[in-house]
C-alpha positions in Angstrom: -16.5 -4.0 -8.6 -19.0 -2.3 -10.9 -16.8 0.1 -12.8 -19.4 1.8 -14.9 -19.4 5.6 -14.8 -22.0 7.4 -12.7 -24.8 8.5 -15.0 -25.1 11.9 -13.2 -21.5 12.8 -13.9 -20.4 15.0 -16.8 -18.0 12.6 -18.6 -15.8 15.3 -20.2 -15.6 17.4 -17.1 -14.6 14.5 -14.8 -12.3 13.0 -17.4 -10.4 16.2 -17.6 -10.3 16.8 -13.8 -9.4 13.2 -13.1 -6.5 13.2 -15.6 -5.2 16.5 -14.3 -5.3 15.2 -10.8 -3.5 11.9 -11.7 -0.8 13.7 -13.8 -0.2 16.2 -11.1 0.1 13.6 -8.4 2.4 11.4 -10.5 4.7 14.3 -11.4 5.0 15.7 -7.9 5.4 12.6 -5.8 8.8 10.9 -5.7 9.0 8.2 -8.4 10.4 4.7 -7.8 13.6 3.3 -9.3 15.5 0.1 -8.9 17.5 0.2 -5.6 21.3 0.0 -5.5 22.6 -3.4 -4.5 23.1 -2.7 -0.8 22.7 -5.3 2.0 20.9 -4.0 5.1 21.6 -7.3 6.9 23.9 -5.6 9.5 21.1 -3.3 10.6 19.3 -4.7 13.7 15.6 -5.4 13.0 14.5 -3.4 16.1 16.4 -0.4 14.9 14.8 -0.6 11.5 11.3 -0.9 13.0 12.1 2.1 15.2 13.1 4.2 12.2 10.0 3.1 10.2 7.8 3.8 13.3 8.6 7.5 12.8 6.6 7.6 9.6 3.6 9.9 10.1 1.8 9.1 6.7 2.4 7.5 3.3 1.2 8.7 -0.1 1.3 6.6 -3.3 0.0 6.7 -6.9 -0.8 3.2 -8.1 -1.9 1.2 -11.1 -4.5 -1.2 -9.7 -6.0 -4.4 -11.2 -9.0 -6.0 -9.6 -9.9 -9.6 -10.3 -12.9 -11.7 -9.2 -13.0 -15.2 -10.7 -12.8 -14.6 -14.5 -13.7 -10.9 -14.4 -10.8 -8.3 -14.4 -10.9 -4.5 -14.2 -8.0 -2.1 -14.0 -7.5 1.6 -13.3 -5.4 3.9 -11.2 -5.6 5.0 -7.6 -4.2 7.6 -5.1 -3.9 6.7 -1.4 -2.9 8.7 1.6 -2.8 6.8 4.8 -1.6 6.8 8.4 -2.2 4.6 11.5 -5.7 6.0 12.1 -6.8 7.4 8.7 -7.0 6.4 5.0 -8.1 8.3 2.0 -8.4 6.4 -1.3 -9.5 7.7 -4.7 -10.1 5.2 -7.5 -10.1 6.0 -11.2 -11.3 4.0 -14.1 -10.6 5.1 -17.7 -9.7 8.5 -16.5 -12.9 8.9 -14.5 -13.1 9.3 -10.8 -15.0 6.1 -10.0 -15.1 6.0 -6.2 -13.7 7.3 -2.9 -13.0 5.4 0.3 -12.2 7.0 3.6 -11.5 5.4 7.0 -10.8 7.1 10.3 -10.5 5.3 13.6 -12.1 2.2 12.2 -15.1 3.9 10.6 -15.3 3.3 6.9 -17.2 5.5 4.4 -17.3 5.0 0.7 -19.0 6.1 -2.5 -20.2 3.9 -4.0 -20.9 1.6 -1.1 -18.5 -1.3 -0.7 -19.3 -4.8 0.4 -17.3 -6.3 3.3 -14.8 -8.1 1.1 -13.9 -5.0 -1.0 -13.7 -2.9 2.2 -11.4 -5.4 3.8 -9.1 -5.4 0.8 -9.1 -1.7 0.2 -8.8 -0.6 3.9 -7.3 -3.5 5.9 -5.3 -4.7 3.0 -3.8 -1.4 1.9 -3.1 0.0 5.4 -1.4 -3.1 6.6 0.5 -3.7 3.4 2.0 -0.2 3.4 2.4 0.2 7.1 3.6 -3.3 7.7 5.9 -2.3 10.6 3.0 -1.3 12.8 2.6 -4.8 14.2 2.2 -4.8 17.9 2.9 -7.3 20.7 4.5 -9.7 18.3 6.8 -12.7 18.8 9.9 -12.8 16.6 11.2 -16.0 14.9 14.6 -15.6 13.2 15.3 -17.9 10.3 18.3 -18.1 7.9 17.0 -15.6 5.4 14.0 -14.1 7.1 12.5 -12.6 10.2 8.9 -13.8 11.0 6.8 -11.4 13.2 3.6 -12.9 14.5 0.7 -11.8 16.8 -2.9 -13.0 17.1 -4.0 -10.9 14.1 -1.0 -10.7 11.7 2.1 -12.5 10.5 4.8 -10.5 8.6 7.8 -12.2 6.9 10.7 -9.8 6.4 13.8 -10.4 4.2 16.9 -10.2 6.4 19.1 -8.6 3.7 16.7 -6.0 2.4 14.6 -5.5 5.6 11.6 -5.3 3.3 8.5 -7.4 3.7 8.0 -10.5 1.5 4.5 -11.6 2.5 1.9 -11.0 5.2 -1.2 -12.8 6.5 -4.1 -11.1 8.3 -6.7 -13.0 10.2 -9.9 -10.9 9.9 -12.7 -10.7 12.4 -15.0 -12.5 9.9 -12.7 -15.6 10.1 -11.4 -15.1 6.6 -7.7 -14.8 5.8 -6.3 -12.0 3.8 -2.8 -12.5 2.2 -0.4 -9.9 0.9 2.6 -10.8 -1.4 5.3 -8.3 -2.2 7.8 -8.0 -5.0 10.3 -5.6 -6.8 12.2 -3.5 -4.2 12.5 0.1 -5.2 13.6 3.5 -3.9 12.5 7.0 -4.6 14.0 8.9 -7.4 15.3 11.5 -4.9 17.3 8.7 -3.0 18.7 7.4 -6.3 20.2 10.8 -7.1 22.3 10.9 -4.0 23.3 7.2 -4.5 21.9 5.9 -1.2 18.6 5.3 0.5 17.3 5.4 4.0 14.7 2.8 5.2 12.0 5.5 4.7 12.8 5.8 1.0 12.6 2.1 0.2 9.5 0.0 -0.6 8.2 -3.0 -2.4 6.7 -1.7 -5.6 4.4 -4.6 -6.4 1.7 -5.9 -4.1 -0.8 -8.7 -4.6 -3.7 -8.8 -2.1 -6.0 -11.8 -2.0 -9.2 -12.5 0.0 -11.4 -15.4 -0.8 -12.0 -15.2 -4.6 -10.9 -11.6 -4.9 -7.4 -10.6 -6.0 -6.0 -7.1 -6.3 -2.7 -6.5 -8.0 -1.0 -3.1 -7.4 2.0 -1.5 -9.1 3.2 1.6 -7.2 4.1 4.4 -9.6 5.3 6.9 -7.0 5.7 6.8 -3.3 6.6 9.1 -0.4 6.6 8.8 3.4 6.5 11.8 5.7 8.2 11.5 9.0 7.1 12.8 12.4 8.9 15.9 13.5 10.6 16.0 16.9 8.5 17.9 19.5 
């Protein structure tokens, strides 16, 4: 990923605007804190997936580190995504570096992304956040995990936390994209009342790998909006 700033941009202007945007997003969105020690083992998996299926969209502010072989770049990002849409803004050293959007499978980006970066930033992010959207899966129950598998994806879920541990995506190109999760967290709002619903919990660290690309993500703030009953 070439992270150099666009020569046509006014550095001071975009630095100021970008920093204001990031600070505003980080201050308004619910922050993550360590979750209380609660076991969700008694909640049936199908009930958990049904509750999570009511999520309309997810927003997150993230620190993101991109690595290819021996080259590493880091910055910040804001993402808003749903089943059929994604909006991603990437920042490097305070500057708005790039934007990626996807709607119903059509990806647009500035600057243009190659297929590997597109797969990581679109397929990787959407499936890592919306892991419960797996369709037509078979379920294998193990001692500590549930394994949900279909022809395209495999998701391994911890039985006690009902949070994903890892995920594998078989891409149309024949390549395999892997996602690893770590550090369960809940929103600050949930922590104040001493409990959390399934919608207020998430894994705050993600590692997405495809071929010789690795993206490490630390979620700074997270919120999920729920569908309203009609």
